[in-house]
C-alpha positions, 0 to 999 in steps of 0.5 A, a space after each residue: 511234433 507240430 500239427 498238420 492240416 489234413 489237406 497237407 498230409 501226403 495221402 490227402 485226396 486218396 480214397 481207400 476201400 477196405 474189406 478187412 477184418 482182424 489185423 493184417 488189412 486194418 493195419 495196412 489201411 490205418 497207416 494210409 489213414 494216418 497220412 491223410 487217405 480217406 479209408 472206407 471200411 466195409 463191415 458185415 451187418 450185426 457184429 462188423 469186424 470180429 476184432 471189435 469184440 476181442 475184448 473190452 479193454 478200453 472202456 468197452 472198446 477192443 484193444 486191437 480195434 482201437 489200435 487199428 481202425 482210427 480215422 476210418 469210416 465204417 460202412 455196413 453192407 450186406 454182401 449176401 444181397 445184390 444191393 450190398 454187392 452193387 454198392 461195394 462194386 461202385 465204391 471199389 471202382 471209384 477208389 484209388 486203393 482196394 485192400 482186402 484180407 477175407 478168406 481165400 476166394 471170397 473177393 473173387 466170388 463177389 466179382 471183385 477179382 483183380 482182372 474185373 476191377 482193372 477192366 473197370 478201373 485201370 488206375 486202381 491199386 488192388 491189394 490182396 492179403 492172404 496166408 499163403 498167396 493166391 496159388 500153390 498147394 496151400 492157397 486155400 488154407 485158412 491162416 491166423 497169426 500163430 499158425 503162420 508163426 508155426 509154418 514159418 518156423 518162428 516157434 521153432 526158434 522162440 522159447 527155451 531149449 526145453 519148450 517152444 513159444 510163439 512171439 508175444 505179439 501178432 508178428 505174422 499179421 503185423 509183418 504182412 500188414 506193413 508189407 502191404 502198406 509199403 507196397 501200396 506206397 510204391 504202387 502209388 509212385 509207380 502209378 504216378 509214372 505210368 497212370 495205371 494201377 497194379 495188383 499186389 498180393 501179400 502172403 503172410 507166410 512169405 513176409 515172415 519167412 523173409 524176416 527169418 532169412 539169417 536163421 534159414 541161412 544158418 540152416 542151409 549153410 551148416 545143416 543145423 538150426 540156431 538153438 532156442 536160447 530163451 532170453 539169450 540171442 541164438 546166434 550172438 554170445 554174450 547177448 541177453 539177460 544175465 543174473 546178478 545178485 539182486 536181479 537181471 541185466 540185459 546186455 548185448 555184445 555185437 563184436 569181438 572188440 566189444 567183447 574185449 571191453 566187456 572182459 576189461 570193464 565189466 567182468 574185470 577178467 581181461 584175459 578172457 578176450 584172448 582165450 581161444 575158446 571165446 576170442 571170436 563169436 563163432 567160438 563163443 557160440 560153440 562154447 556158450 554154456 561155459 562162457 555164460 556160466 562164467 559170466 553169471 558166476 562173476 555178475 552173481 556177486 554184484 548188484 544190478 546197479 553196479 553191473 549197469 554202471 560198468 556196462 555204461 562205462 565200457 560202452 556196452 549196450 544194455 537195457 532193463 527188462 520192462 513189464 508192460 506197466 513200465 513201458 506205458 510209463 517209459 520216460 523216453 516215450 514221455 520225453 519225446 511226447 509220443 502219447 496223445 489221446 485217441 477218441 471213440 464213442 466209448 470215450 477217450 483212451 491213450 494212443 501212441 503217435 505212429 513212429 514214421 516221424 516225417 519232419 513237420 508232419 503229424 499223422 491224422 489220428 482220427 476217431 475210431 468209428 462206431 459200426 455203420 456210423 458212415 453208411 448213410 453218408 457214403 451211400 448218399 454220395 453214391 446215389 448223388 452220382 455226380 461227386 466222387 468219394 475221393 476228395 470229401 472232408 476226412 473224418 474227424 
């Protein structure tokens, strides 16, 4: 991927002020930083963003913080003091985008609710990320990723028939951060047409429930939820991990046509494709126990290598169930040059190039800032009064 000068990135010249912590807000603002926006991250005195201290996985640097905060400027402000609140207000009113994901009502208590900001800065794009949204009976409930996974019904579908499980990554946080990011891009286009900013309210619950829509439709349409199926798909059969003589193979049959190929080329039982119990996916779903038992009986006498060879011959999608060490060394990521080096005051660390893949444009993957590293410089800009913080040299 070719390198791109900072001045040529799509969002160069935009200033983002982020009063953020943990995952959702930082994920939104980091993507803006990757594409050239100046992101001023406001942190509390002492410990800063509490995600700095989740772990010390990367030479003392938190894994989440390293992932979510590259290319930002860290400014420490004590928002319990008048001086801190005044500085934040001045920063926000001169910004293009204001992102926050503090506890419900916290930003409004600082005098930076949408109406106040819009009156002072009509072009500002104001982005609030919360668990449940700015109104409704759940407005004031605290929200964290696993809690939203539970409220959204994700854990009711994840796991085995015997035990529920959460998704192993912060899916609620990530979905909300990504909807916030894409909404900011849409709002910037809108501002280019109207000259005015707008308010964006992102609810973690709503983002995750949106991703649950097909499963909700099954519930609404049939009166029953899709069953938990472990490493099997709960709405498509056969689709998942199946035992072989010396391990497991993951494969996916997406259509009745593919099922016929599976029966012919992999199971070597072509007559199964015409069996009325299995001919259509709804039938296979109804009779999944019998079918999947039969599949594993046939594959159980074959080594993984043979099954994979047959799957490839039959043009059936398949995959290896990798552990994290295998993913870190994945040959496809290596062949496509997806790994680069991130930097922080704790030293270098491996970093993945984000997957937006705009042709001819390489995201700016700046250094992860130390707590308060840019406080003096940013406040000096405010005190100078004449220059806006919108177009300075971006951080390294």
